[in-house]
N, C-alpha and C positions, 0 to 999 in steps of 0.2 A: 447531472443534478448539480446546480449551483445556487448560491444565495441569489435572490431577485434583484439586488443591487449590481451583480456582476453578470446578469443574464445577457444583456447587450453587448458588453465587453467580450464575453466568451464567444458569441457568434461572430463579432468582427475578427477576433484571433482565427476562427476557424476558416471564415472567408479568406484571411489574408494568406494562411497556410495552404489553401485549396484543398481543403479535406473532401474527398469525393464521396464518403459516406453520408447518407441521409439520418441527421440526427434530431431527435426531440429533445431540445433543452428546456428542462423544467426548472422552475425557481422555486425556491422554498422560502417562507418568510424570515425575514431578517431579525425581526424582534424576539422572535422564539427560539431558545437553544434546542436543537435537534441532534441527537446522536445519529451514528451510522444506521442503527437498527430503526430508529424513529424515521429517517429518511426513506429507508425500503417500505415502512409501513404507509408514508406519505404517498408513495407512488404505486402502490399494490395494485391499483385497477390497471395500470399499464403493463404489468407483468403477466404475460399469458403462458410462459413455458419456464424452463429452467433458465437461472438468471446468472451471469457473470459480473461480479462486482468488483471493481479496479479503483483503488484510491488515487486521487490526482496528485499525490505526492510520491508516487512510485515511479522511478526511472529505471527501466530495465531493457535489454535486448532480447530477453528469453521468448521462445515461441510458445503461443498459448496451447498449442496441440499437445505439449508434455502434459499439462494439466487435465486437457480434455480426455487424453487417452486413459490416464487414471481413473477419471470419473465414469468412463463408459466401461473399463474393463471390470471394475468393481462394484458398478451400479451404486456409487457412492451418494451419501447424503450430502456431504459437502467435501470439496477437494481444496486445500489451501496452499498458497505458495510460500515457501520458507528459504532464508538464505543465512549463511554464515553471519555472525554478529560483526558489526564494523570494527576493523582493526585500526581505525585512524589514530595516529600518535596522539598522546595527551598534550604534547607540547604545541600542537598546531595553533596558531593564534585565531581566535574567533572574533569577528568584528561586534562592536556594540558594547553594552555593560558587562562587566566580568561577573561571573556566578560560578558557583561550586558545581562541578560537573557530576550529576547524578547518573549512576550506572543502575539500571533495572534490567533483570533477566526473566526470561519464562523457562520453566522447567517443562518439558515435552518428552512424553514416553512414547516409545514405538515397539511395535512387535519385532519378530525376528527378521523379517523382510526389511524392515526400516522404512515402510511406506504407511502403514496404517497407525493412526495417533489414537493412543489408548488412555492416554493421561495429559492433562494440561492445565497448569497453574501458574501465577505469577509471583514474583517475589514481593510484590506490594500486597498480594491477597494473603501470603502467609504472614506479612507483617500486621495485617489488620486483624488477624486471629490470634495475634501475639502467641504464635506457635512456629517454632523453626524446623518442625518435622513435616516431612511429606507422607500422607497417608493414603493406602493405595487399599482398593474395595477388594474384598474376598471373591467376589462374583467375577472380578476381571482377572485375578491370579489364577482362578481355576481354569480359565480358557486360556490365559496367556501367561504362563509360568516364567517366562524369560522376557523381561521388559528392558529395553536401553532407553534410559534418561539422559536426555542432553540439555544443556543450559548454554549453549553457545549459538542458539539459532534466533534469528529475528522473524517476527510475523510481518510479511510483506503488504498486508492488506489486500490481498487478491484471492478472491473465493468464488468457486463455481459450486452453485448448490442448488437442490431440488426445488421445484415450484411450491409443494407443499410446506417448506419452511416459510415461505412468505405468508402461507395462510396461517401458519401456527403463530407468527409474528403479530399478524393483524389482530388475533384473539388474545394476545399477552402484551399488553402495552407496558408491563413492568419491565421488560427487556428493552434497554435503550442503546447498547453499544453491541456491535457485532464481534470485535476482537475481545473485549473484555467481559461480555455476558452471554451472547448467544453460542459463539463456538465452545467455550468451556461448558455450556450446559448441553449441548448436542454431544460432545465427547462423553460426558458423564453419563447421559442417557442411553448410551451404547448398550450397556449391561442390564438395562431394566425389562421387565416382562410386563406384558399387557395386564392392566388391572381387571379383575373380575367385575362385572357389573353387579352392583347391588340392587336386590329386589326392592320394589317400592314397598313402602308401608301398607299394611292390610287397611288401614283407615283413611288413606289418601288415594286420589286418583292419580294415574301415571301422567296426565298433563301438569299436575301441580308439582311434580318432583323437579328438582333443580338438576340440569343436566352437568355432569362433571366429565370432561373429555381429557384424557392425558394425550401426551405428544404423540403415541403410537396410533392413536384413533385418526390422525391426520394422513397417515401413509396409505395411499391406494395403489397397490400393485396390480397390473392387469393378470388376469387369469392365464393368459398364454405365457407370460413370464415366469409364473409359479410352475406350470406344467414344464417347462423347459428346464428350470433349475432341478425339479423332481426327477427328470430323465437324464440329466446330465451326471458325468462321472467325475467332473472337475471339482476340485476342492481347493480351498485357499490356504490350508494349513496342513501339519502333519502331527503326528504323536497320539492321535485319537481317532476315533470312528465317529465323531460327531459329525452333524450335517455341515453344508457349506457356511462359512461365517458364525459358527456355532449358534445358528438360528437368529443372528442379530438382525433387526430391521434397519437399525440407524447405524451406518458406517461412516467414519471419518478418515480421510487419507490426506497426505501431503506429498508435495513434490518439492524436493530440496535442490537449491541452485548450487553448483560448485563451479566457481570460476566465473569470468565475464562480469558484465554490469548488471548490478541489481543492488539498488540503494534507495532508502526512503528519505526524502529530503524535507523531513518534518522538524528539523532544527536548523538554526542559522549555520552551524558548523557544518553539517551534512550538506545542506544547500551551497555553500561556498564550494567545499571540497569537490561536489559532484560537477559543479560548473568547470571547475579547473581540469577535471579529468575527460570532460565532453570531448575537446578536440582530438585526443588520442584515441577514443573508441570510434570517433566518426570516421577516422582514416582506416580502420580495420573494417568497416563496413562498406565504405566508398572509397575506392583507391585513389581516384583522381579529386579527391575532395580538397578544396582550397580554403586556406584559413583567413583570407581577405576576399570579400565580396567584390564581384567585378564592378560593381557600380560605385565602389568607395573611391575617393580621391586622395592620393597620397602626393603631397607637396615634397620636393626635395628627396631626402633618403631618411625616411623614418626607420627606425629598427623595430621590427615585429617579429618576435619569437615564433617558433614553428609550433609551440603549444599554446598559441592564442588564436582568437577568433575576432574578426572585424566585421560588423554587419554593414547592411546595405546603406548607400548614400551617406556614408561617413566622410569626414574631412579631416585629414590628419597632416599637421605641418611638418615643416624641416626639424631634424633634431629631436624627434619624439621617440621615446624608448618605451616599448610595450613588452612585458615578460609575464608569462603564465597568467593572462587575464582575459576576460570577455568583455568585449565592446559592442553594445547594441547597435540599432539603426539610427541614422541621421545625427549622429554626434559630432561635435566640433571639439577638435583637441589642438590647442594652439602651441607654438614653438616651445622647445626646451622643456616638455612636460614629461615626467617619468612616471609610468604606471607599472605596477608589480602585484601579483598575488590579489587582483581586485575584478569586481564585477561592476561594469558601467552600463546602466541601463539605457532606454532609449532617449534620444533628444536631449543628452546631456551636452553643457558647454564647459569646458574647462580651459581657463585663460593661461596665459604664457607664464612659465617657470614653476608650476605646481608639481608637486610631488604626491603621488597617491600610493600608498602601500597597505595592502590587506584590509581594503575597504569595499563597502557596497554603497554606489552612488544610484539613487533612485531616479525614475523618469523625471525630465524637464528641470533637473537641478543645475544649478550655475556655481561654479567654483571660480572665486577671484583670483587675481594674480598673486604668484609666489605663496599659495597657500600650501602648508604641510600637512597631511592627513595619514594617520596610521591607526589601523584597526578600528576605523569608525563607520557609523552608517549615516549617510545623509538622506534625509526624507525627500518624498516627491515634490518638486517645486521650490525647494530650498535654495537660498543664496548664501 
């Protein structure tokens, strides 16, 4: 799902990367702001079964089967991917305008096993309520007296959820965001009971009554599954004789990534740092990975570090120095150019004697002779 203005470009990128999957690229209107939940509501007719939602800014090497196994094992309503919060040093220079770094965290409560999510709120939500206290519901504490609350985890915006959640979203247009509204709402509703249907007024017909449906009314469990659970001796907890899952129809779980590559590139800082780390991770995935594309033309003896990547059909002149940087395709780098800790996108021309340090140079940009740029962002097509 992409904005309509990027629909053709996305298809071209998929063709260029020779993606073998058959994909249906859906464009959403550019003029209307649509949150992540609004987007799911927009494509609800295309969703026929349980759905996997992945944000485009997630870069990870994790296998999806870890999330799927938890989803199937516990018959979860939603299973999310979490990772340890980024520990990128605060003194790492970030290209572009300088602004005060904001640190926001989520408070997430887990059960004893550490996989079921019992509580979830953000620091921003507590600030909006002018209350610095975390309040826990009695119904939750009765079922789970031991709760581990963590504040060092980041939501990776990867969710595997039931089809009925999409049906619920379709009828509740007040929910706009998956991470900020839908997931906390589902976590909170885990400990609610089905409301008793109110009898119609004696003077009114049943047809005239307004139908009030709560979230539990959207859950449809096959009768065979109910019989299997009733006959099974398996239980998900210990300490009491209550039924499995304490009778909860809504169940939220999480898989926590420990180690490896898992980061969201939703800020300029994380985008730059992730690109700088990519060459190191590529070598762990593919042992014979080369950092300079075979179609690139190297004139003389340019110095290219092992932690760099040079794209296809690039031209690098003599006495060029490239350290901890990524160079896109069809770029022309002239003599005596020094590039360090930078991202050079496609079809960029850099003239002789330039020094590029900690910058992002966008597509089709031209850098004239002897320019010195540090911690800058150069827009697309700029000279």
